[in-house]
LOLUM-301780 format. One line per 3 residues: number of its first residue (from 0); their letters; for each residue x, y, z of N, C-alpha, C, CB. Coordinates in nm, 2 decimals, padded with zeros to 4 digits. Glycine has a CB too. Layout:
BEGIN
NUM) A) X/Y/Z/X/Y/Z/X/Y/Z/X/Y/Z ~ ...
//
This chain:
BEGIN
0) MTG) 10.07/09.65/09.01/09.93/09.62/09.02/09.85/09.75/09.03/09.90/09.53/09.15 ~ 09.74/09.76/08.95/09.66/09.87/08.96/09.56/09.86/09.08/09.58/09.90/08.83 ~ 09.49/09.96/09.10/09.40/09.96/09.22/09.28/09.86/09.21/09.35/10.10/09.24
3) ILI) 09.21/09.85/09.32/09.10/09.76/09.33/08.98/09.85/09.35/09.11/09.65/09.44 ~ 08.88/09.85/09.26/08.76/09.93/09.28/08.65/09.85/09.33/08.73/10.00/09.14 ~ 08.60/09.88/09.45/08.48/09.81/09.50/08.39/09.90/09.57/08.53/09.70/09.61
6) AAQ) 08.26/09.87/09.57/08.16/09.94/09.64/08.17/09.90/09.79/08.02/09.92/09.58 ~ 08.16/10.00/09.87/08.18/09.97/10.02/08.10/10.08/10.10/08.32/09.97/10.06 ~ 08.08/10.04/10.23/08.02/10.14/10.32/08.11/10.15/10.44/07.88/10.08/10.36
9) IER) 08.13/10.28/10.48/08.21/10.30/10.60/08.12/10.27/10.72/08.26/10.45/10.61 ~ 08.17/10.17/10.80/08.09/10.11/10.91/08.13/10.17/11.04/08.10/09.96/10.91 ~ 08.26/10.21/11.05/08.30/10.27/11.18/08.42/10.35/11.16/08.33/10.15/11.28
12) IAT) 08.43/10.46/11.24/08.55/10.55/11.24/08.59/10.56/11.38/08.52/10.68/11.17 ~ 08.72/10.54/11.41/08.77/10.56/11.55/08.90/10.63/11.55/08.78/10.42/11.62 ~ 08.92/10.71/11.65/09.05/10.77/11.67/09.14/10.69/11.76/09.04/10.92/11.72
15) RKD) 09.27/10.70/11.74/09.36/10.62/11.83/09.45/10.72/11.91/09.45/10.53/11.74 ~ 09.51/10.66/12.01/09.60/10.74/12.10/09.71/10.81/12.02/09.66/10.65/12.21 ~ 09.76/10.75/11.92/09.87/10.82/11.84/09.82/10.91/11.74/09.96/10.71/11.78
18) RTV) 09.70/10.95/11.75/09.63/11.05/11.66/09.60/11.00/11.52/09.72/11.18/11.65 ~ 09.62/10.87/11.50/09.58/10.82/11.37/09.43/10.79/11.37/09.66/10.70/11.33 ~ 09.37/10.75/11.26/09.23/10.72/11.25/09.21/10.58/11.20/09.15/10.82/11.17
21) AIT) 09.13/10.50/11.26/09.10/10.36/11.20/08.96/10.37/11.14/09.10/10.26/11.32 ~ 08.95/10.32/11.01/08.83/10.32/10.94/08.79/10.17/10.91/08.84/10.40/10.81 ~ 08.67/10.13/10.95/08.63/09.99/10.91/08.53/10.01/10.79/08.56/09.93/11.03
24) IGT) 08.57/09.93/10.69/08.49/09.94/10.56/08.43/09.80/10.54/08.58/09.99/10.44 ~ 08.30/09.80/10.51/08.23/09.68/10.48/08.20/09.68/10.33/08.11/09.65/10.56 ~ 08.21/09.56/10.27/08.18/09.55/10.12/08.06/09.46/10.11/08.30/09.50/10.04
27) QEL) 08.00/09.47/09.99/07.90/09.36/09.95/07.98/09.24/09.92/07.82/09.41/09.82 ~ 07.91/09.13/09.90/07.98/09.00/09.87/08.07/09.02/09.75/07.88/08.89/09.85 ~ 08.20/08.97/09.77/08.30/08.99/09.66/08.32/08.86/09.59/08.43/09.04/09.72
30) NPD) 08.35/08.86/09.46/08.39/08.74/09.39/08.53/08.70/09.44/08.38/08.76/09.24 ~ 08.56/08.57/09.42/08.69/08.52/09.47/08.81/08.60/09.42/08.71/08.38/09.43 ~ 08.81/08.65/09.30/08.92/08.73/09.24/08.94/08.86/09.32/08.90/08.76/09.10
33) KAG) 08.83/08.94/09.34/08.84/09.06/09.42/08.88/09.04/09.56/08.70/09.14/09.42 ~ 08.83/08.93/09.62/08.86/08.90/09.76/09.01/08.87/09.77/08.78/08.78/09.82 ~ 09.06/08.79/09.67/09.20/08.76/09.67/09.29/08.88/09.65/09.23/08.66/09.55
36) QLF) 09.25/08.97/09.57/09.32/09.10/09.55/09.33/09.17/09.68/09.26/09.19/09.44 ~ 09.23/09.18/09.76/09.23/09.24/09.89/09.32/09.18/09.98/09.09/09.25/09.95 ~ 09.32/09.04/09.99/09.41/08.97/10.08/09.55/08.99/10.04/09.37/08.82/10.08
39) QIQ) 09.58/09.01/09.91/09.72/09.03/09.87/09.78/09.16/09.93/09.73/09.03/09.72 ~ 09.69/09.26/09.95/09.75/09.39/09.99/09.72/09.41/10.14/09.68/09.50/09.92 ~ 09.67/09.31/10.21/09.65/09.32/10.36/09.78/09.36/10.43/09.59/09.19/10.41
42) DRL) 09.77/09.45/10.52/09.88/09.50/10.60/09.99/09.58/10.52/09.95/09.38/10.67 ~ 09.95/09.62/10.40/10.04/09.70/10.32/09.99/09.84/10.32/10.06/09.65/10.18 ~ 10.08/09.94/10.30/10.04/10.08/10.29/09.98/10.10/10.16/10.16/10.17/10.32
45) VCV) 09.85/10.15/10.15/09.78/10.17/10.03/09.73/10.32/10.02/09.67/10.07/10.01 ~ 09.69/10.36/09.90/09.62/10.49/09.89/09.47/10.45/09.88/09.66/10.56/09.76 ~ 09.39/10.54/09.94/09.25/10.52/09.95/09.18/10.64/09.89/09.20/10.49/10.09
48) YIS) 09.09/10.62/09.80/09.01/10.73/09.74/08.86/10.69/09.78/09.03/10.74/09.58 ~ 08.79/10.78/09.84/08.66/10.76/09.89/08.57/10.86/09.82/08.64/10.77/10.04 ~ 08.46/10.81/09.76/08.37/10.89/09.68/08.22/10.85/09.71/08.40/10.90/09.53
51) EKE) 08.13/10.94/09.72/07.99/10.90/09.74/07.92/10.87/09.60/07.92/11.02/09.81 ~ 08.00/10.89/09.49/07.94/10.87/09.36/07.93/10.72/09.33/08.03/10.94/09.25 ~ 07.83/10.69/09.25/07.82/10.54/09.21/07.93/10.50/09.12/07.68/10.52/09.14
54) TIP) 07.97/10.59/09.04/08.08/10.55/08.95/08.19/10.66/08.96/08.04/10.54/08.80 ~ 08.32/10.61/08.94/08.43/10.70/08.95/08.49/10.71/08.81/08.54/10.65/09.05 ~ 08.51/10.83/08.75/08.57/10.84/08.62/08.71/10.78/08.61/08.58/10.99/08.58
57) QSE) 08.74/10.72/08.49/08.87/10.66/08.47/08.98/10.75/08.50/08.87/10.60/08.33 ~ 08.96/10.88/08.47/09.07/10.98/08.49/09.10/10.98/08.64/09.03/11.11/08.44 ~ 09.00/10.97/08.73/09.03/10.98/08.87/09.10/10.85/08.92/08.90/10.99/08.95
60) IDK) 09.05/10.73/08.86/09.12/10.61/08.90/09.26/10.61/08.86/09.04/10.49/08.83 ~ 09.29/10.66/08.74/09.43/10.67/08.69/09.52/10.76/08.78/09.44/10.73/08.55 ~ 09.46/10.87/08.83/09.54/10.95/08.93/09.57/10.88/09.06/09.45/11.08/08.96
63) VDA) 09.47/10.80/09.11/09.50/10.73/09.23/09.60/10.62/09.21/09.37/10.67/09.29 ~ 09.59/10.55/09.09/09.68/10.44/09.06/09.83/10.49/09.05/09.64/10.37/08.93 ~ 09.84/10.62/09.01/09.97/10.68/08.99/10.04/10.72/09.12/09.96/10.80/08.90
66) LNP) 09.96/10.73/09.23/10.02/10.77/09.36/10.11/10.66/09.41/09.91/10.80/09.46 ~ 10.21/10.71/09.48/10.31/10.62/09.55/10.28/10.63/09.70/10.46/10.65/09.52 ~ 10.22/10.52/09.76/10.19/10.54/09.90/10.30/10.52/10.00/10.08/10.44/09.93
69) EFG) 10.42/10.50/09.96/10.53/10.48/10.05/10.54/10.59/10.15/10.66/10.47/09.97 ~ 10.49/10.56/10.26/10.49/10.65/10.38/10.42/10.78/10.35/10.63/10.68/10.42 ~ 10.34/10.79/10.24/10.25/10.90/10.21/10.32/11.04/10.25/10.13/10.89/10.29
72) NKT) 10.25/11.12/10.32/10.30/11.25/10.36/10.35/11.25/10.50/10.19/11.35/10.34 ~ 10.38/11.14/10.56/10.43/11.14/10.70/10.57/11.19/10.70/10.42/11.00/10.76 ~ 10.60/11.27/10.80/10.73/11.32/10.82/10.81/11.21/10.89/10.73/11.45/10.90
75) QSQ) 10.94/11.23/10.90/11.03/11.13/10.97/10.99/11.13/11.11/11.18/11.17/10.95 ~ 10.96/11.24/11.17/10.92/11.24/11.32/10.79/11.17/11.34/10.92/11.39/11.37 ~ 10.70/11.18/11.25/10.57/11.11/11.26/10.60/10.96/11.25/10.47/11.16/11.15
78) RMR) 10.68/10.92/11.16/10.72/10.78/11.14/10.78/10.73/11.27/10.81/10.76/11.02 ~ 10.87/10.81/11.33/10.94/10.77/11.45/10.84/10.75/11.56/11.05/10.87/11.49 ~ 10.75/10.85/11.58/10.65/10.84/11.68/10.56/10.72/11.67/10.56/10.97/11.68
81) NVL) 10.52/10.69/11.54/10.44/10.57/11.52/10.51/10.44/11.55/10.40/10.56/11.37 ~ 10.64/10.43/11.52/10.71/10.31/11.56/10.73/10.30/11.71/10.85/10.32/11.49 ~ 10.76/10.41/11.77/10.77/10.41/11.92/10.63/10.37/11.98/10.81/10.54/11.97
84) YKL) 10.52/10.41/11.93/10.39/10.37/11.98/10.37/10.22/11.97/10.28/10.45/11.91 ~ 10.41/10.17/11.85/10.39/10.02/11.84/10.48/09.95/11.94/10.43/09.98/11.69 ~ 10.60/10.00/11.96/10.69/09.94/12.06/10.63/09.95/12.20/10.83/10.01/12.05
87) FEQ) 10.57/10.06/12.23/10.50/10.08/12.36/10.39/09.98/12.37/10.45/10.22/12.37 ~ 10.31/09.95/12.27/10.20/09.86/12.27/10.25/09.72/12.30/10.12/09.86/12.14 ~ 10.37/09.68/12.24/10.42/09.55/12.25/10.50/09.53/12.38/10.51/09.52/12.14
90) RNE) 10.57/09.63/12.42/10.66/09.63/12.55/10.66/09.77/12.61/10.80/09.58/12.52 ~ 10.57/09.79/12.71/10.57/09.92/12.76/10.68/09.95/12.86/10.43/09.94/12.83 ~ 10.76/09.85/12.90/10.88/09.87/12.98/10.85/09.93/13.12/10.98/09.95/12.91
93) GFK) 10.72/09.91/13.16/10.68/09.96/13.29/10.63/10.11/13.29/10.80/09.96/13.38 ~ 10.63/10.17/13.17/10.57/10.30/13.16/10.42/10.29/13.16/10.62/10.38/13.04 ~ 10.35/10.38/13.24/10.21/10.38/13.25/10.14/10.44/13.13/10.17/10.45/13.37
96) DFD) 10.21/10.54/13.06/10.14/10.60/12.95/10.25/10.62/12.84/10.08/10.74/12.99 ~ 10.20/10.64/12.72/10.28/10.65/12.60/10.37/10.78/12.60/10.20/10.65/12.47 ~ 10.31/10.89/12.65/10.39/11.02/12.66/10.52/11.00/12.73/10.31/11.13/12.72
99) SFY) 10.52/10.94/12.85/10.64/10.92/12.92/10.74/10.82/12.85/10.61/10.87/13.07 ~ 10.68/10.72/12.79/10.76/10.62/12.72/10.83/10.69/12.60/10.67/10.51/12.66 ~ 10.75/10.78/12.53/10.80/10.85/12.41/10.91/10.95/12.45/10.69/10.93/12.34
102) KHH) 10.89/11.02/12.56/10.99/11.12/12.61/11.12/11.04/12.65/10.94/11.20/12.73 ~ 11.11/10.93/12.72/11.23/10.86/12.76/11.31/10.81/12.64/11.18/10.74/12.85 ~ 11.24/10.75/12.54/11.31/10.69/12.43/11.37/10.80/12.33/11.22/10.60/12.35
105) TDI) 11.30/10.91/12.32/11.35/11.02/12.23/11.47/11.09/12.30/11.24/11.12/12.20 ~ 11.47/11.09/12.43/11.58/11.15/12.51/11.70/11.06/12.49/11.55/11.16/12.66 ~ 11.69/10.93/12.49/11.80/10.84/12.46/11.86/10.86/12.32/11.75/10.69/12.48
108) IIE) 11.77/10.88/12.22/11.81/10.90/12.08/11.89/11.03/12.07/11.69/10.90/11.99 ~ 11.83/11.14/12.14/11.89/11.27/12.13/12.03/11.27/12.20/11.80/11.37/12.21 ~ 12.04/11.20/12.31/12.17/11.20/12.38/12.27/11.12/12.30/12.16/11.13/12.52
111) HLK) 12.23/11.01/12.23/12.32/10.94/12.15/12.37/11.02/12.03/12.24/10.81/12.09 ~ 12.28/11.10/11.97/12.33/11.19/11.86/12.41/11.30/11.91/12.20/11.24/11.79 ~ 12.38/11.36/12.03/12.47/11.47/12.08/12.61/11.42/12.11/12.41/11.52/12.21
114) KKL) 12.63/11.30/12.14/12.76/11.25/12.17/12.85/11.24/12.04/12.76/11.11/12.23 ~ 12.78/11.24/11.93/12.85/11.24/11.80/12.89/11.38/11.75/12.76/11.17/11.69 ~ 12.84/11.48/11.81/12.87/11.62/11.77/13.01/11.65/11.81/12.77/11.72/11.83
117) DA) 13.08/11.73/11.73/13.21/11.79/11.77/13.19/11.89/11.87/13.29/11.85/11.64 ~ 13.28/11.89/11.97/13.27/11.99/12.08/13.29/12.13/12.04/13.37/11.95/12.19
//
């Protein structure tokens, strides 16, 4: 599927505890086809190209369509931290803050891997 090009306005920008950013985007009224396309990609990782221009050249659209958003530029450690943060949100296991939760769980992973090392 190629990208979906829609006019929109950034309505809100918020930072999160895990250092990610949430962007709320509002659109004008969408026809059923465009709305359906958006619902098909809901909760999936996508590439976003934001421009203040009224029109975007086809060459730019083609570049964005060629991108593979599979985990973008996130490192493995960033992915691990994000997963642990989601786990903390769902089950904090009695930890009062994410930093202590993160340290506890990464220590468990580190100790598990250390046991596999040859002496």
